[in-house]
N, C-alpha and C positions, 0 to 999 in steps of 0.2 A: 504494500500500500504506500502511496505517496502522501505527502502532506495535503496536497490538493484533494485527493480522494477522501482522506479522513475528514477534511472540512466539508466536502460535499455530503458525506454521511451525517455529520453533525447538523448541517442545514436541513437535510431531509427529516431527521428526527425532530428538530425544532419546529419545522412546519407541521409535522404530524401532531406534535403536542398542541400547537396553536389550534389546529383544525378540530381536534378532539375536545379541547376546552370550549370551542365555539359550538359544540354539539354536532359536528360533522363526523362522518366516517372517513378513514384514510386507509391506504394500502401501502405496506412496505414489504418488499420481497414476496409479493403474492398473498400476504396475509392481511385481511381486512380487520382494522382495529377500531374500537369504539371507546367510550369513557371507561369501561371496565379494564381496558388495556393501558391506561395512562401510566401506571407504575412500570410496566414493561417498556413503554416508549421512553420514559425518563431514564430507565436503566440503560437502554441502548444508547441514548445520547451521552450519558456519563461515560460509558465504555469507550465511545469514539473520542470523547474529549480526553480521556486518559491516554489513548493511543496517540493522539495528536501531541499532547504534552511530552510524550516520550521523545519526540523529535527535538524538543528544546533542551532536554537534559544533556549535560556534557557526556561524551562518550570517552572511554579510556579508563586507565587504572588510577591508582593512588598517586598523588603528587608528594614529593619530598620537600619539606620545609627546613631551612637552616636558621638556627637561632644563635645569636651571639657574635 
């Protein structure tokens, strides 16, 4: 997954959350969701936000600091 694809998924889940809160049905990956699925929609958005934030974390090992 790229950062752009992660952001697209976040946007999709965010729009689904807005739609469901407005009383509409929405479909993600072929599954139709309603207000009963709001927790699942929010969990999906949080998962994609977590994946996107992983791109921002520094990669690599431990740094050595010198004191004195």
